[in-house]
C-alpha positions as semicolon CSV with decimal commas, in nm:
position;residue;x (nm);y (nm);z (nm)
1;M;12,261;-6,808;6,207
2;V;11,915;-6,964;6,238
3;T;11,699;-6,775;6,485
4;A;11,369;-6,899;6,622
5;T;11,073;-6,726;6,785
6;A;10,813;-6,917;6,986
7;Y;10,457;-6,785;6,998
8;L;10,276;-6,772;7,334
9;Y;9,968;-6,632;7,507
10;P;10,001;-6,446;7,839
11;W;9,803;-6,717;8,020
12;D;10,064;-6,974;7,918
13;V;10,307;-6,797;8,149
14;V;10,109;-6,610;8,416
15;G;10,047;-6,843;8,709
16;D;10,288;-7,111;8,584
17;P;10,630;-7,060;8,743
18;A;10,783;-7,331;8,521
19;A;10,661;-7,187;8,189
20;A;10,944;-6,949;8,106
21;E;11,216;-7,207;8,167
22;R;11,022;-7,465;7,967
23;V;11,011;-7,234;7,667
24;A;11,375;-7,131;7,703
25;A;11,475;-7,499;7,709
26;L;11,347;-7,533;7,352
27;G;11,646;-7,329;7,236
28;V;11,442;-7,042;7,089
29;D;11,590;-6,694;7,074
30;S;11,278;-6,492;7,155
31;V;10,905;-6,507;7,219
32;A;10,615;-6,347;7,033
33;L;10,374;-6,286;7,320
34;A;10,013;-6,192;7,246
35;A;9,947;-5,833;7,352
36;A;9,622;-5,783;7,157
37;Y;9,450;-6,095;7,029
38;H;9,121;-6,219;6,887
39;S;8,890;-6,468;7,058
40;V;9,022;-6,820;7,106
41;R;8,958;-7,137;7,306
42;A;9,304;-7,257;7,398
43;A;9,441;-7,567;7,567
44;T;9,692;-7,515;7,848
45;P;9,844;-7,863;7,887
46;F;10,104;-7,763;8,148
47;H;9,936;-7,498;8,363
48;P;9,908;-7,587;8,732
49;R;9,558;-7,437;8,766
50;H;9,367;-7,506;8,441
51;R;9,365;-7,702;8,116
52;M;9,162;-7,461;7,903
53;V;9,121;-7,086;7,858
54;D;8,811;-6,949;7,687
55;A;8,910;-6,604;7,565
56;H;8,565;-6,536;7,427
57;H;8,632;-6,197;7,270
58;A;8,923;-5,994;7,138
59;A;9,115;-5,817;7,412
60;L;9,415;-5,608;7,503
61;Y;9,637;-5,774;7,764
62;L;9,744;-5,441;7,910
63;P;9,536;-5,185;8,100
64;V;9,282;-5,003;7,882
65;R;9,354;-4,650;8,000
66;E;9,058;-4,414;7,996
67;K;9,279;-4,109;7,940
68;V;9,401;-4,260;7,613
69;W;9,074;-4,404;7,479
70;A;8,830;-4,134;7,598
71;G;8,613;-4,023;7,308
72;A;8,728;-4,301;7,078
73;R;8,458;-4,496;6,898
74;L;8,658;-4,818;6,899
75;V;8,800;-4,924;7,234
76;P;8,971;-5,259;7,299
77;G;8,808;-5,511;7,529
78;T;8,949;-5,621;7,862
79;P;9,015;-5,991;7,931
80;G;8,782;-6,086;8,215
81;W;8,924;-6,439;8,206
82;M;9,259;-6,310;8,337
83;T;9,320;-6,233;8,703
84;R;9,506;-5,910;8,625
85;D;9,483;-5,639;8,361
86;D;9,857;-5,633;8,290
87;S;9,910;-6,000;8,206
88;F;10,130;-5,911;7,908
89;T;10,370;-5,726;8,139
90;A;10,374;-6,007;8,394
91;A;10,448;-6,271;8,129
92;R;10,705;-6,044;7,963
93;D;10,898;-6,005;8,288
94;A;10,900;-6,379;8,355
95;L;11,032;-6,452;8,004
96;R;11,297;-6,182;8,020
97;A;11,414;-6,321;8,352
98;V;11,529;-6,636;8,170
99;G;11,699;-6,437;7,894
100;L;11,422;-6,432;7,630
101;P;11,346;-6,105;7,448
102;V;10,972;-6,047;7,410
103;H;10,799;-5,920;7,098
104;A;10,441;-5,798;7,122
105;W;10,222;-6,013;6,897
106;T;9,951;-5,768;6,794
107;V;9,638;-5,857;6,597
108;L;9,485;-5,548;6,439
109;T;9,171;-5,575;6,223
110;H;9,047;-5,918;6,339
111;N;8,801;-5,825;6,615
112;T;8,450;-5,972;6,628
113;R;8,360;-5,785;6,947
114;L;8,416;-5,446;6,788
115;G;8,277;-5,553;6,450
116;R;7,946;-5,654;6,610
117;A;7,930;-5,336;6,816
118;H;8,004;-5,119;6,511
119;P;7,881;-5,308;6,204
120;E;7,918;-5,002;5,982
121;L;8,295;-5,024;6,037
122;S;8,319;-5,391;5,940
123;V;8,371;-5,545;5,598
124;H;8,056;-5,624;5,404
125;N;8,042;-5,787;5,067
126;A;7,867;-5,702;4,743
127;F;7,552;-5,878;4,863
128;G;7,536;-5,668;5,179
129;D;7,650;-5,950;5,409
130;R;7,863;-5,817;5,692
131;Y;8,171;-5,992;5,824
132;P;8,169;-5,891;6,190
133;Y;8,512;-6,040;6,259
134;A;8,669;-5,800;6,007
135;L;8,719;-5,431;6,082
136;C;8,762;-5,247;5,753
137;P;9,079;-5,035;5,745
138;A;8,928;-4,809;5,478
139;S;8,767;-4,630;5,773
140;A;8,980;-4,362;5,934
141;Q;8,837;-4,468;6,271
142;V;8,966;-4,821;6,226
143;R;9,312;-4,697;6,130
144;E;9,311;-4,464;6,431
145;Y;9,212;-4,753;6,657
146;C;9,496;-4,970;6,525
147;A;9,752;-4,692;6,561
148;T;9,641;-4,613;6,916
149;L;9,649;-4,982;7,004
150;V;10,008;-5,013;6,884
151;G;10,105;-4,693;7,063
152;E;9,964;-4,823;7,391
153;I;10,139;-5,158;7,355
154;L;10,469;-4,981;7,297
155;D;10,415;-4,732;7,578
156;Q;10,287;-4,970;7,844
157;G;10,421;-5,305;7,731
158;R;10,775;-5,190;7,648
159;P;10,839;-5,489;7,420
160;D;11,164;-5,564;7,245
161;G;10,978;-5,577;6,914
162;L;10,638;-5,588;6,745
163;V;10,485;-5,873;6,546
164;L;10,191;-5,739;6,345
165;E;9,911;-5,971;6,232
166;A;9,603;-5,878;6,026
167;C;9,756;-5,545;5,925
168;G;9,513;-5,509;5,636
169;P;9,161;-5,614;5,537
170;L;9,010;-5,951;5,621
171;G;8,782;-6,127;5,373
172;L;8,557;-6,427;5,331
173;G;8,797;-6,678;5,482
174;H;8,774;-6,681;5,857
175;G;8,737;-7,031;6,000
176;G;8,480;-6,906;6,249
177;H;8,276;-7,092;6,506
178;H;8,090;-7,378;6,334
179;E;8,192;-7,248;5,991
180;K;7,967;-7,394;5,718
181;T;8,084;-7,235;5,392
182;D;8,295;-7,503;5,223
183;G;8,004;-7,678;5,054
184;A;7,928;-7,375;4,837
185;D;8,236;-7,471;4,631
186;W;8,342;-7,112;4,574
187;D;8,671;-7,121;4,388
188;A;8,962;-6,884;4,446
189;A;8,822;-6,623;4,206
190;R;8,486;-6,611;4,380
191;D;8,650;-6,616;4,721
192;R;8,840;-6,305;4,609
193;L;8,519;-6,136;4,493
194;L;8,335;-6,222;4,814
195;S;8,624;-6,065;5,006
196;L;8,581;-5,725;4,840
197;C;8,432;-5,469;5,076
198;F;8,149;-5,230;4,991
199;C;8,125;-5,032;5,313
200;V;8,080;-4,655;5,285
201;A;8,454;-4,589;5,315
202;C;8,541;-4,846;5,046
203;L;8,276;-4,708;4,809
204;G;8,447;-4,371;4,840
205;R;8,785;-4,525;4,758
206;Y;8,646;-4,698;4,448
207;R;8,500;-4,369;4,326
208;D;8,825;-4,185;4,393
209;A;8,997;-4,446;4,174
210;G;8,760;-4,366;3,887
211;L;8,542;-4,674;3,931
212;D;8,163;-4,679;3,923
213;A;8,108;-4,834;4,266
214;N;7,747;-4,935;4,203
215;R;7,835;-5,098;3,871
216;L;8,127;-5,276;4,036
217;R;7,898;-5,417;4,301
218;D;7,658;-5,546;4,036
219;Q;7,946;-5,700;3,840
220;V;8,079;-5,875;4,149
221;R;7,740;-6,018;4,236
222;A;7,692;-6,147;3,885
223;A;8,039;-6,301;3,875
224;V;7,993;-6,478;4,209
225;D;7,667;-6,635;4,097
226;G;7,755;-6,684;3,732
227;G;8,117;-6,797;3,758
228;A;8,363;-6,755;3,472
229;S;8,094;-6,661;3,220
230;A;8,022;-6,343;3,414
231;A;8,375;-6,258;3,532
232;V;8,463;-5,896;3,608
233;D;8,686;-5,761;3,331
234;A;9,063;-5,752;3,383
235;Q;9,094;-5,373;3,366
236;T;8,840;-5,324;3,641
237;M;8,999;-5,590;3,860
238;A;9,340;-5,428;3,816
239;A;9,198;-5,098;3,938
240;V;9,033;-5,270;4,234
241;A;9,362;-5,443;4,321
242;R;9,534;-5,104;4,337
243;V;9,266;-4,979;4,576
244;R;9,310;-5,286;4,796
245;T;9,688;-5,267;4,815
246;R;9,672;-4,896;4,892
247;L;9,424;-4,973;5,170
248;A;9,671;-5,208;5,339
249;A;9,955;-4,961;5,284
250;D;9,758;-4,680;5,452
251;L;9,695;-4,894;5,759
252;R;10,059;-4,999;5,768
253;R;10,168;-4,638;5,750
254;A;9,938;-4,537;6,037
255;V;10,067;-4,820;6,255
256;L;10,432;-4,753;6,178
257;D;10,385;-4,382;6,252
258;A;10,263;-4,487;6,597
259;R;10,609;-4,632;6,658
260;A;10,761;-4,282;6,662
261;S;10,793;-4,287;7,041
262;R;11,011;-4,601;7,026
263;P;11,179;-4,600;6,683
264;T;11,436;-4,864;6,774
265;V;11,175;-5,134;6,836
266;T;11,193;-5,394;6,559
267;V;10,881;-5,459;6,352
268;A;10,790;-5,795;6,200
269;L;10,492;-5,808;5,965
270;H;10,290;-6,116;5,879
271;A;10,293;-6,046;5,507
272;S;10,195;-6,174;5,164
273;A;10,306;-6,080;4,813
274;D;9,955;-6,155;4,683
275;P;9,779;-5,824;4,606
276;W;9,447;-5,991;4,696
277;A;9,564;-6,131;5,029
278;T;9,326;-6,099;5,323
279;G;9,346;-6,230;5,676
280;P;9,646;-6,269;5,908
281;F;9,904;-6,217;5,631
282;A;9,833;-5,878;5,479
283;T;9,933;-5,781;5,128
284;L;10,262;-5,598;5,111
285;V;10,229;-5,495;4,747
286;A;10,239;-5,118;4,708
287;D;10,345;-4,861;4,455
288;T;10,592;-4,704;4,697
289;G;10,856;-4,976;4,695
290;P;10,997;-5,165;4,998
291;D;10,925;-5,012;5,337
292;P;11,255;-4,959;5,521
293;E;11,074;-4,957;5,857
294;L;10,983;-5,324;5,830
295;D;11,263;-5,528;5,983
296;V;11,117;-5,876;5,924
297;L;10,863;-6,006;5,672
298;V;10,701;-6,328;5,791
299;A;10,565;-6,560;5,522
300;S;10,298;-6,819;5,585
301;A;10,399;-7,183;5,569
302;W;10,071;-7,285;5,729
303;T;9,994;-7,565;5,486
304;G;10,350;-7,692;5,455
305;A;10,697;-7,638;5,317
306;R;10,583;-7,597;4,956
307;Q;10,363;-7,302;5,049
308;G;10,637;-7,155;5,265
309;V;10,900;-7,180;4,992
310;A;10,672;-7,010;4,738
311;N;10,571;-6,733;4,977
312;L;10,928;-6,664;5,083
313;A;11,042;-6,633;4,721
314;A;10,761;-6,389;4,644
315;L;10,831;-6,174;4,950
316;R;11,203;-6,143;4,882
317;D;11,134;-5,905;4,593
318;L;10,926;-5,682;4,824
319;A;11,173;-5,675;5,113
320;G;11,402;-5,384;5,183
321;P;11,778;-5,436;5,150
322;T;11,824;-5,503;5,523
323;A;11,495;-5,682;5,593
324;R;11,499;-6,040;5,717
325;L;11,254;-6,309;5,612
326;G;11,070;-6,534;5,852
327;A;10,867;-6,851;5,798
328;Y;10,552;-6,900;6,006
329;L;10,548;-7,269;6,090
330;P;10,287;-7,454;6,295
331;V;10,404;-7,731;6,525
332;L;10,046;-7,842;6,596
333;P;9,820;-8,094;6,417
334;P;9,803;-8,186;6,137
335;R;10,182;-8,159;6,165
336;P;10,324;-8,474;6,321
337;G;10,495;-8,443;6,656
338;D;10,809;-8,576;6,494
339;A;11,147;-8,404;6,502
340;R;11,261;-8,537;6,166
341;A;10,945;-8,422;5,986
342;L;10,965;-8,078;6,144
343;A;11,334;-8,043;6,059
344;D;11,268;-8,140;5,697
345;E;11,007;-7,866;5,662
346;W;11,212;-7,603;5,840
347;A;11,523;-7,687;5,636
348;A;11,328;-7,633;5,313
349;C;11,219;-7,287;5,428
350;L;11,568;-7,196;5,547
351;D;11,719;-7,306;5,217
352;A;11,457;-7,093;5,040
353;G;11,588;-6,783;5,218
354;A;11,420;-6,771;5,558
355;D;11,635;-6,612;5,825
356;E;11,393;-6,679;6,110
357;L;11,162;-6,961;6,217
358;H;10,837;-6,841;6,375
359;L;10,702;-7,140;6,563
360;Y;10,331;-7,162;6,641
361;H;10,264;-7,244;6,922
362;A;10,470;-7,330;7,232
363;G;10,179;-7,296;7,474
364;L;9,939;-7,521;7,284
365;A;10,181;-7,806;7,214
366;S;10,207;-8,127;7,414
367;R;10,523;-8,235;7,589
368;A;10,604;-8,475;7,304
369;R;10,565;-8,196;7,051
370;L;10,785;-7,961;7,251
371;T;11,052;-8,229;7,267
372;A;11,030;-8,265;6,888
373;V;11,058;-7,887;6,847
374;G;11,376;-7,873;7,055
375;E;11,533;-8,163;6,866
376;A;11,436;-8,025;6,526
377;L;11,575;-7,682;6,612
378;S;11,907;-7,834;6,719
379;A;11,918;-8,034;6,396
380;V;11,862;-7,744;6,156
381;R;12,115;-7,533;6,342
382;A;12,376;-7,805;6,316
383;A;12,317;-7,866;5,945
384;P;12,518;-7,675;5,682
385;R;12,287;-7,442;5,494
386;D;12,244;-7,460;5,119
387;P;12,085;-7,126;5,023
388;G;11,853;-7,138;4,726
389;H;11,808;-7,514;4,735
390;A;11,459;-7,540;4,882
391;A;11,438;-7,913;4,838
392;A;11,751;-7,986;5,037
393;E;11,729;-8,292;5,254
394;S;11,738;-8,242;5,629
395;R;12,064;-8,348;5,796
396;M;11,862;-8,474;6,090
397;P;12,054;-8,725;6,303
398;S;11,922;-9,078;6,311
399;P;11,655;-9,141;6,575
400;S;11,893;-9,352;6,780
401;S;12,123;-9,052;6,832
402;C;11,849;-8,812;6,942
403;T;11,819;-8,731;7,311
């Protein structure tokens, strides 16, 4: 059975009495609703009161309770652009009223507001450049913040599940405001090196792994500026990779431990099988084997079906025996607002082993795109599945038969 989850922001629903029914009409099975999210400027093409929301810093869309956060160094921001401090709860109730389970979409280490306020807890590269959008999970304070955040979302938000994004370190790639880094022509190897963190906590981890942290920093700087001729040796990079994957695993463990109060809540992780992965899809590689507490592993298909198929295949080997696989699929530009094209891409991911379609984003899409989403979802559900054949053709009906 093909299941589909639509992604939404609270402001897509709060104040729009038609929103929940509009999303349900797509035929999706559930909603991933942002509970803690980074800054964004978002279109609201259907809302009766506005056409744009400027969420200018990361925020928690539930009350920030002083009794919980008192004494903490890192405290989530409140969304002053919302008319209420419990917008997640309000949107959740509206969606549940039309039969849609709600999963709390929770962004963890991507937080420019906190990174600027506490630069010593953010990632900084071998050259000393800080990445304020990236909280470094090597710090115990960052892990504590993430665990408390998840605990509060579970306690106050009472979601049907969790969807975890940025559950690991972020790196060079960010796509920030007026980003001007592409012209440097840093290849994948140098991107990886510029993503390595040299904060105080990471220096300690390198030393604990038997690495000379100062020498490593010098090697990384030389390799970034000198390219292949000055590459860091393979043995050193293997040791660094182990440090990085352990870092993500430690954060994951802290967050999953925070679920103790509601152990039946399902957990979906935006995940990657790449040990060097940074950003929204955290590395899942670890020396401890599959984590039985992860119910769904969501693979990125951001650039298209080919990427999705490859990522799904790599994640299957890291999934527990009962874990499901999801494909994270944009329905926004540059994707065409065309049902056949969407169905072709989704069919490829389903045939590659995806059990779930995670559709980004039902609040940002135009009416024409939402129509295409509904038609494409009906098409892939009606088509016989051919597991393992990622290049299968979509059984999309001809345009003349689409309603």
